[in-house]
LOMI-943572 format. One record per residue: x, y, z of N, C-alpha, C, CB in turn. Coordinates in steps of 0.1 Angstrom, whole numbers, plus 5000, padded with zeros to 4 digits. Atoms other than C-alpha are relative to their C-alpha. Glycine has a CB too. Layout:
<recs>
XYZXYZXYZXYZ;...
</recs>
This chain:
<recs>
500050134994190262146221500349874988498649985007;499950155008191461776202499549945002500949925000;500550114997189261546203499649904991499250025005;499850135009189261156190498949985001501049885003;500950075000186360996181499949884988499050105001;500250095003185560656171498649954992500349965009;501950075003182560506153500149844998499050074983;499950114998182160136156498249944997500749995015;501150085003179459866149500249924991498950064998;499950105007178659586132499849964982499249945008;499849945016179159566092498349994994501449894989;501849985007175959686074499250105010498849815000;500549924995175159886104499650174999500449975008;499849905004175660216090501050085005499150045000;499249974996178560296104501050145000500449924999;499049905016180560476073499350065000500449964984;500649925004178060676068499350085007499449964994;500649944989177060776098501250105006499549885011;498549964995181060886106499650104989501749894999;499549895010181261046070498850125001500149934983;500849884998177761266080500850055012498349975003;499249944989179661366112500950094990501149875011;498749915005182461476094499850134990500949904992;500249895006180661666072499350105005499549994991;500249894990179261846100500450095003499949995007;499149954997181761916116501250114989500449885005;499549995012183362036081499550154997499549884988;501049855002180262296077500550065006498550045004;499949884990181162456112501350074997499949945015;498249964995184862516103501249925007500050125010;498950004986186362316127501149934985499549865020;499150115006189662116111499549835003501550035007;500150105000189461796107500749894996499350004996;499550135008191361466100499149845002501649975005;500750135000189061136088501049924997498849984990;498650095001190760826094499149864992500849945019;501050115005189360526076500949845003499550034982;498950054991190760246098499149814998500150115023;500650125003188059986084500549914989498750024996;499350105009189259646069499250014982499849815009;500649985009186459746041500350194994498649955003;499649834998187860096031498750084988502450054993;501349975003184360276022499850195004498949875011;500249854993184660636041500250074990500950045011;499549935013186660766008498650074991501049884990;501250005010183560705987498350085006499749834998;500849914991181160836017500250095000500049985010;499749835002182761176015500050084983501850025005;500149945015182161195977501349924993500250194999;499250055011185261035959499649894993501449975004;500350075009184760875930501249855002500150104986;498850085002187260515927501050015003500249974991;498449985004189860625911500450125013500150084981;499749924996190360895936500249935018499050114996;500150074987189460675968501249945000499049895001;499050105000192060455954501250054999499949914989;498749935000194560695951500850075009500050074994;499249994986195060795988501049915007499150015008;498850114991197960656001499649945011501150075005;500250104987197760366025501350015012500049834992;498850004987199360416060501149915003499449985013;499550104999200160076063501449954991499049944999;498550045013202760076029500850105005499950034979;498949905000204360376048500750015014499550154995;499750014978204960256087501350054999500149825011;498750004995208560286079500450205001501149904988;500049884997208160626072499850085012499450044993;500349984988206060716099500450005011499449965002;499450064991208160536122501050095006500549884994;498749914996211060726114499850125004500850014989;500049884999209461046119499250035016499450064986;500550014985207861006153501049935008498749935002;498449994993211060856166500850125001501049934993;499249894996212661196166500949945002499650095011;498650034997215561216187499549875011501050165006;500350094992214360976212500549935004499349954998;498750094998216860826229499949865006500950075007;500650174995215160496243499449964992499049985010;500850135015214060386208501549984990498050104986;498549995010217660326187499649994984501249855003;500350015012215760266155498449994998500849904994;501550055005212560256135499449884999499950044989;500250115002212959926132499249925013501349974996;500850054987212359866167498750025008500650035007;501249934991209360066171498749884995499750194993;501650094997205659836174499050114998499749915018;501549895005201959976167500050085017498049874995;500549954984202060066209501450075003499549855014;498149984992205960166210498950205004502649994978;500749894995204660536232501250084994499650015017;499249854998206160876230500950005010499250125004;499349924991208761006249501050124998500549915007;498849865006211361316254500849954989501350065013;499449995013212361406220499649904987501349985003;500650075011209961176200498750134997499449825004;500649885006208061396175498549964999500750054986;501250034994204361466186499350074985499750065018;500649945011201661526156498750125003499649874993;501549924994198661826158499250004986500250195006;501450085013195461796134500150134991497849955007;500149875013196262156116501550024997499150175007;498750005007199862126109500449944992500749995005;499250085010201862046080501249935002500350084992;499450114998203861716085500949914990499149935005;499750115012206061456064498849905001501649925002;500850145000203461166078498650084994499949905018;500949985007200661416065499950054982499650075007;499650005016202561486030499749864995501550044997;499450175007203161076024498349985001501549855013;501050075000199661006039498650015001500349965007;501149914999196761236039500050074984500250135014;500749955008194861376013498650105002499749904993;501449914998192261686010499049954994500050144994;501349975006188861656005499250105003499349915001;501149925003186561905996498549965003500150024987;501850054996182861926014499650125004499649895014;501149834999180562236007501350085003498450025016;499349884999183662466006500649995015499050134999;499250094991185462276035501049944992499049905007;499150115003188262066036500049925012501450054995;499750034985189161796060501349924990498649905011;498650115003192661576059499149835000501650015018;500350125002191661196046501449935001499349984987;498550104999194360936060498949844997501150005023;500550145001193360526050501349945009499649944983;499050135000194760226062500249954991499749915005;500250095013194560046030499649855002501450004992;500850124998192759736021500849905005499549964988;499150134998193359406032499649904990499949935016;499650065014194259216000500349865002501350084994;499350165002194958845987501249995005500249964986;498850014993198458905994500150025017500950104994;500250064986197858916030499649905002499450075007;500650114995196158626032501049845004498949974990;499150084996198458376052501350035004500149934993;498450004996201458576058499650175010501550004982;500349904995199458926073498649975004500250104993;501849974998196159026093500450124999499049965016;500049865005194959366090500350095010498850034996;498950004983196359416127500950134998501349835004;498349964998199459526113499950084990501349874999;500149885003198159786090498850095006500050004986;500349894989196059936116500950055010499149975008;499249984995198859956136500550165002500549924994;499749865004199960296119499050065003500350034986;501149924996196660416128500650065016498549905000;500050004986197260356167501650065003499849845006;498149914997200960506162499850135000501449984985;499949805003199560856147499050015012499150114980;501049964990196860846175500850005015498649885000;499250014988199260766206501050114995500649855003;499249885001201561056192499650154994501149964992;499949894998199261326188499250065013499750054988;500349934989198561606208498450094995501550115005;500849915001196461886216499250124985500750065009;500149895005195562196194498250044999500849994986;501249964997192262406195498849954992500150144999;501350005010188762316184500049884990500050144991;500050085010189862026165499749874998500850004997;500950194998188761636158500449954990498049975000;499450095007190161356146498649885000501549975007;501150025002187361136135500449864993499350124993;499550135005188060726130498849894995500949945013;500450124999185860476114500449884997499350014997;499450124997186560156128499949864992499549985012;500950165005186259786114499049935006500849904999;501350064996183359606120500149955010499549934994;500550074986182159436153501350055008499749804999;499149934989184459426183501750004997499649925015;498750055000188059326166500850125007500549964986;499249944991189459676178500750005011499650045001;499650004986189959536210501249885001498549985010;499150105002192859296196500850095005500349924987;498649904992194959606205499350105007501250104989;500549894989194459906230499350104991501250075009;500749885013193160136199498950035008499449934981;501649974991189860116218500050065011499249885005;499749894993191460336244500550104992501049965010;499949835002192260646223499550074999500550054994;501249955003189160776220499550085009499249914996;500949934985187661046242498649964999499950195001;501750095001184060896228500049904989498650104996;499650105013183360616209498850005000500849855000;501549975006179860636188500049824995499750164984;500450155008178360226184498950054994499549865010;501649965005176060286156499549815000499950124979;500950174997173159986161499050074994499549935018;501350015004170259916144499449915013500049934985;501350094988166759806163499749854996498250075000;500750135009167159426155501949935016500149994969;499250104990169159146182501450024999499849844998;498550005000172259156162500550125000500549934991;499749885002172459536159500449985015499050114994;499749974988172559556197501249875007498550025008;499050104992175159216203501450055000500049844992;498649985000178459406190500250165014500550044980;500049974988177159706219500449925011499150035001;499950064990177159476245501949925004498849904997;498050034998180959336237500950105002500849934987;499149894993182159676238499650055014500250144990;500349974986180459756268500549925009498750015003;499150064990181959506286501550024996499749845000;498449984999185559536271500750105005500650014989;499849875000185459906275499950005015499050094991;500649984983183859916313501450025008499249835008;499349984992187259876327501050124996500549885003;499049865005189160146307499650104997500850004990;500249885004186960406310499650104989500650035003;500349975012185960416277498850094996500149904995;501149965004183260666266499149954995500150064996;500850065013180460486245498250025002500449814998;501349965005177260616234499749924989500150154995;500850095011174560426210499650134990498549895007;500749905010173260606177499549904994500950094990;500950125005170660386168499650054986498749975011;500350035010170260346132499049964993500649954999;501350055010167360266104499350005010499849844990;501149994988164760356135498750074987500650135017;501350005008161460366116499050045007499749884994;501550014992159060396147500150005012499249904998;499349994986158560416182499949865005499350105011;499250124997158760026183501449945001499749954992;498550025002162260016171500550145012500650014979;499349884988163060346198499349895016498950234997;500550094983161460116227500849904999498249915004;499250184997163559776216501350105003500149854982;498549934996166860016218500350045013500350124992;500149964986165960196246500349895012498650075001;499850184996165259836262501449935002499549914987;499050135003168259696254501250145001499849884980;498849924997170859986257500150135010500550044989;499749864983169460216286500250164994502049975011;499349855001171260566291501149974991500650075015;498749975011174060486262499350034991501049884994;500849935011171260586238500250134998498749995000;500149855003172060946222499350014995500650064995;501349905008170161006196499649834990500850194985;500550105008168660806167499950044984498649965005;500249965010168260826132499349914987501250054997;501250095005165560726110500750024979497950095006;499849995013165460716070500250134992499149934995;499549905001167261006050499950004983501450005009;499949975012166561086014501250084993498950054999;498549955003169761286015501149874995500650085016;499150164996171760966026500249934985498849865012;499750075010170660765999499950084986499149905001;499749945015171161025967501549985009499250194992;498650024998174561035986500849864997500250045014;500150135004174560675980500449984984498749965004;500049965010174160745946501250044995499250074999;499149955006176860925937499550155000500449934988;500449895007174661245937499750075016498549984987;500449914992174661435971499550124997500750015007;499949894999172961715977501150105003499349995007;499149954987174262015994499949935015499650155003;499650054986175161936029498650075005501850065007;501049924997172762216041498649974996500350104996;501350005007169862056027499449825005500450034981;500350054988170261776053498649965005500650095007;501049984994166861676067500050045016499349894998;500049944986166161896102500249915013498850065002;500850084991165761616125501749905000498249904992;498150095000169561416110500950135006500849944978;498749864995171061786116499749985012499950204995;499649964990170361826148500349835010498950125005;499450114990171161436157501450024999499649844996;498549935000174361566145500550085008500450054991;499649904988174261856168501049955013498550055006;499850054981173661636199501349924999498449865009;499150095005176061426184502250085002499249984981;498649904996179061706186500050015016500050194993;500449944986177361866219500849845009497850035003;499750074995178361516231501950015002499349904992;498650005000182161496221500550115004500549984988;499449844993182761856232500150005016498750164996;499949974985181761776266501049845007498050035007;498650104992184461486266501350015005500449914993;498849945002187161676262500450055018499950134988;500249934983186661816300500449825010497650085004;499650104988186961486313501249925000499149915002;498850065003190161386294501149985012500450084989;499049964989192661246320501649904993499249935020;498350065007196461226303500649935010501350144995;499250114991198161006333499149894997500250035018;500450105003195360746326500249954984499050025004;499950025013195260786287501749944997499750144993;498450085003199460726291499949925006501550055004;499950124997199260476315499549914988499449985011;500750125007196760276292500949974989498550034995;499450025021199060336259501349935008500750224984;498850114998202060166281499749915005501250035007;499550064999200359926294499949854989499950035010;500250085012199259776261501549964995499150094988;498450025006202959836250500349885009501250145003;499450094995204159616274499549855001500150055010;500950105004201259366268500449954987498750044999;499650005016202259356228501749975004499650184990;498350034998206359356241499849865003501050095014;499950104997206059066258499149864995500150045011;500850075008203358866236500849984985498650084999;499450005016205058906200501650075002498850124987;499149875002207259246202501550005003499650095009;498550045002210559126215500249954990500549915008;499250135008211058796200500050094985498949804999;499949995011210258986167500850075001499250024995;498649905001212559306172501549995005499650135006;498550065001215359116188500150095011501050024986;499949914991215159396219499050025010500050104993;500750064991213559426251499250145004500949915011;500749885003210859706244499050055007499550004990;500649954986209859766280501250124999500149875017;498949915004213259996276499450154994501049934988;500149935009211360216253499250135005499649924990;501549904993208660366282500750105005498849925014;499549884990209860706295498950045009500550134992;501249974988208660696332499450105000500350005013;500549894994208561096333499150044994500750075002;500649905011206761156301498249935003500949974978;501350004999203061226301498850074987499850065013;500549965012201161276268498950115003499549884992;501649904998199161596268500750145005498749925016;500049914988200361786297501350124998500349895016;498549905005202062146287499749994987501849955003;499250015017201862046251499050074986500449804995;501449945012198362216237500650074990498650125006;499549945013199362386202499250085000500249944988;500749875005198162716193499750014987500850125002;500650005011196462746164501050124988498450055004;499449925008198462836133499350014988501349974998;500549955012197263056106500249934983500550135001;499950015013196862996069500949834997501050154996;499950065003197862626073499449904986499950005007;500950055006196962446037499749915003500149994990;500550145002195262076034500949944988498350004996;499350055013196962056002501449935003500350144990;498950075003199761816001501250084996499749924992;499249915005203561955998500749924992500750075010;499150055005204961675985499049864987501149955016;
</recs>
């Protein structure tokens, strides 16, 4: 199975730390993983153990958007050129689809391998929001590359895509919040900590988004009771103080198998919840929502910007995922070929 997982939460909630721990947990089990840093502040690489220079050397997806578009367009006759593709352009007959464990030009250009306790994951990043963006673009144009990537990603067996999303509820500015099988909202036991949860719950309700809360920085029964009173059954697990995480944040992570037992148990419970969502996936709804947000973006700005009717890009007979499950390909290296 290929499962798409988002980690969200307010700034400072610990979502990047939790997403990096979950990525390490999957890698330690030998699962193929693509890790994507879609936050405006790019910290996932560091949380996975890269030093500052290594993290900065990971190519920005937002700067390679023409290449991504050209590859994904393939021979789709409904898309006249890569120039007419926008972040919500859905795939159709002739489009090139992506799989987690394959080599392809998108991974060659944008992904870099990160070694984690003997395993490896592919890391992709949107690229940081810089001073040159001020006044001329917002970072949603950068995360558009991630949205296109997710729109064209199909199944392979027991594979995972983990996305560290931007803080707060900004992912609702596009349709990307519907691209995931499950969303983990990291919340501290404070009023501010659960405010983003309420926003997500309201936005996600009409779209069938599976939302679970991970309580972080929980120090006692009073914190636990507070979270349970605020989020109810959506509270899946809690995470407390971790000496392992403190060492990791200092740049000296111990072996991952030395993570505290209670936190390892929480990560196992996260994976159990993730794997259970695969059976709930509705490919027709997934594709329908993709089309819905594409039409919305086309009407609001896309048609004017590209000069074409983007509704014509929609292939009415195409359903992503049906009959497209990839077979495992043995021996595929994570090292880029270019």
